[in-house]
C-alpha positions as CSV (number, residue, x, y, z in Angstrom):
1,M,119.9,2.4,124.7
2,K,116.2,2.4,124.5
3,K,114.6,5.2,126.4
4,S,111.1,4.8,127.8
5,C,109.2,7.1,130.0
6,K,106.4,5.4,131.9
7,N,106.0,8.3,134.3
8,N,105.8,12.1,133.8
9,C,109.2,12.9,132.3
10,F,109.0,16.6,132.9
11,I,111.0,18.1,135.7
12,K,109.7,21.2,137.4
13,R,112.1,24.1,137.8
14,G,113.8,23.8,141.1
15,D,113.6,20.0,141.2
16,W,116.9,18.2,140.9
17,M,117.2,15.0,139.0
18,R,119.2,12.1,140.2
19,Q,120.7,9.5,138.0
20,K,122.0,6.1,138.7
21,Y,124.3,4.1,136.5
22,I,125.1,0.4,137.1
23,I,128.2,-0.8,135.3
24,K,128.8,-4.5,135.0
25,K,131.7,-6.2,133.3
26,D,130.5,-9.5,131.8
27,D,133.6,-11.5,130.9
28,A,131.6,-14.5,130.0
29,N,130.0,-12.6,127.0
30,G,132.9,-10.3,126.4
31,T,130.9,-7.2,127.1
32,L,130.5,-4.2,129.4
33,V,126.9,-3.2,130.2
34,I,125.8,0.2,131.5
35,R,122.2,0.5,132.9
36,E,120.8,4.0,133.3
37,Y,118.2,4.9,135.9
38,A,116.7,8.3,136.6
39,E,114.6,9.6,139.5
40,L,111.4,10.7,137.8
41,D,109.3,10.4,140.9
42,K,110.6,11.2,144.4
43,E,112.7,8.4,145.8
44,I,111.8,6.1,142.8
45,M,114.5,5.2,140.3
46,S,113.0,4.4,136.9
47,F,114.9,2.3,134.3
48,M,115.8,4.4,131.3
49,G,117.8,2.0,129.2
50,E,120.8,-0.2,128.8
51,Q,123.9,0.1,126.6
52,E,126.2,-2.8,125.8
53,Y,129.8,-2.4,124.6
54,S,132.3,-5.0,123.4
55,R,135.1,-5.8,125.8
56,E,137.8,-5.1,123.2
57,D,136.5,-1.6,122.4
58,I,136.4,-0.7,126.1
59,I,139.9,-2.1,126.8
60,R,141.3,-0.2,123.8
61,A,139.6,3.0,124.9
62,V,140.8,2.7,128.5
63,A,144.4,2.4,127.3
64,G,143.9,5.2,124.8
65,P,144.6,8.9,125.2
66,G,142.4,11.5,126.9
67,D,138.7,11.3,126.2
68,E,138.9,8.2,124.1
69,L,136.7,6.2,126.5
70,I,134.1,8.9,126.6
71,N,134.0,9.0,122.8
72,V,133.5,5.2,122.7
73,L,130.7,5.4,125.4
74,R,128.7,8.0,123.6
75,N,126.5,7.1,120.7
76,N,123.0,8.0,119.3
77,E,121.3,6.1,122.1
78,F,123.5,7.1,125.0
79,Y,125.1,10.5,125.2
80,P,125.6,11.7,128.8
81,P,126.8,15.2,129.5
82,Q,130.5,15.6,129.8
83,V,130.7,15.7,133.6
84,I,128.6,12.5,133.9
85,A,130.4,10.8,131.1
86,G,133.7,11.6,132.8
87,K,132.5,10.0,136.1
88,I,131.4,6.9,134.2
89,A,134.7,6.7,132.4
90,E,136.6,7.0,135.7
91,K,134.6,4.2,137.2
92,I,135.1,2.0,134.1
93,T,138.8,2.7,134.1
94,E,138.9,1.7,137.8
95,I,136.9,-1.5,137.0
96,Y,139.4,-2.6,134.4
97,D,142.6,-1.5,136.2
98,I,141.7,-3.1,139.5
99,G,139.8,-6.1,138.0
100,I,136.4,-5.6,139.7
101,D,134.0,-8.3,138.6
102,E,130.8,-7.3,140.4
103,A,128.4,-4.6,139.3
104,V,129.4,-1.1,140.3
105,E,126.8,1.6,141.0
106,I,127.3,5.4,140.4
107,L,124.7,7.7,142.0
108,L,124.8,11.3,140.7
109,D,122.7,14.3,141.6
110,D,122.3,17.4,139.4
111,A,122.7,19.6,142.4
112,D,126.3,18.2,142.8
113,F,127.2,19.7,139.4
114,L,126.0,23.2,140.0
115,A,128.8,25.7,140.4
116,K,129.6,25.8,144.1
117,D,133.2,27.2,143.7
118,E,134.1,30.8,143.6
119,P,133.3,32.1,140.1
120,E,136.3,32.5,137.9
121,E,137.5,36.1,137.5
122,Q,136.1,37.5,134.3
123,P,138.7,38.9,132.0
124,A,138.7,42.7,131.8
125,I,136.9,44.0,128.8
126,P,139.2,46.5,127.1
127,E,137.8,50.0,127.0
128,I,136.7,51.1,123.6
129,E,138.2,54.3,122.4
130,E,135.5,56.9,121.8
131,H,135.4,57.9,118.1
132,D,133.5,60.8,116.8
133,V,131.1,59.3,114.2
134,D,129.9,62.7,113.1
135,D,133.3,63.6,111.8
136,D,133.3,60.4,109.6
137,V,129.8,61.2,108.2
138,D,130.9,64.8,107.5
139,D,134.0,63.6,105.7
140,L,131.9,61.3,103.5
141,L,129.5,64.1,102.7
142,D,132.2,66.5,101.9
143,A,134.1,64.1,99.6
144,S,133.6,65.0,96.0
145,L,132.7,62.4,93.5
146,D,135.3,61.4,90.9
147,D,134.6,63.1,87.6
148,G,134.8,59.7,85.8
149,L,131.9,58.4,87.9
150,V,129.6,61.3,87.2
151,D,127.6,61.0,84.0
152,S,126.6,64.3,82.4
153,K,123.6,62.8,80.7
154,D,120.3,63.0,82.4
155,I,118.6,59.8,83.2
156,G,115.5,61.1,81.7
157,S,112.1,59.4,81.9
158,K,111.6,55.9,80.7
159,N,108.4,54.0,80.2
160,T,108.0,51.6,83.1
161,T,105.1,49.4,84.2
162,I,105.4,50.7,87.8
163,K,103.3,53.7,88.7
164,I,103.9,55.6,91.9
165,A,101.0,57.2,93.6
166,D,101.7,60.9,94.1
167,A,99.9,61.8,97.4
168,E,98.6,58.5,98.5
169,T,100.3,56.2,100.9
170,L,100.0,52.5,100.4
171,D,98.3,50.5,103.1
172,G,98.2,46.8,103.4
173,D,94.5,46.7,102.5
174,I,94.7,48.5,99.1
175,E,94.3,46.1,96.2
176,F,96.1,46.8,93.0
177,A,94.2,46.7,89.8
178,P,96.0,45.6,86.7
179,E,97.0,48.4,84.3
180,Q,95.0,48.9,81.1
């Protein structure tokens, strides 16, 4: 489905978008066509695109299990949200079950999909048992090292190319000069 936006496509917060889908079964060509419109300006529906499906794919999906029809409808060019895809799928199923030959229109408003029902009860969060972290730290500090892990030899001093400044702190603006 080719999307084009002739008008300002941005929706201000608080504005609700309305969509219109026109579904037409075209038995002569063996297709089902879905045209998508969106209200980009108040009371003006703008054509967004059209998607065409083969009759065989749709009939197979309508007879298939669960969300089969929604999976067939969705593709890279047409991917409506689950709620809208469900409404379209219901209408397509009705078209093929009843045998409707004329175009069917679905008008949807985003405001209809906002949660109007009572919010579901949130599951109780189990109370976390308080644990004294200080005891764990003390236990770690008190634990003696295994004698096999302690090396009796001093590390000593080794020649390294890294020099550490004794009393100076390093800032981001200090440049390092190569060692001579």
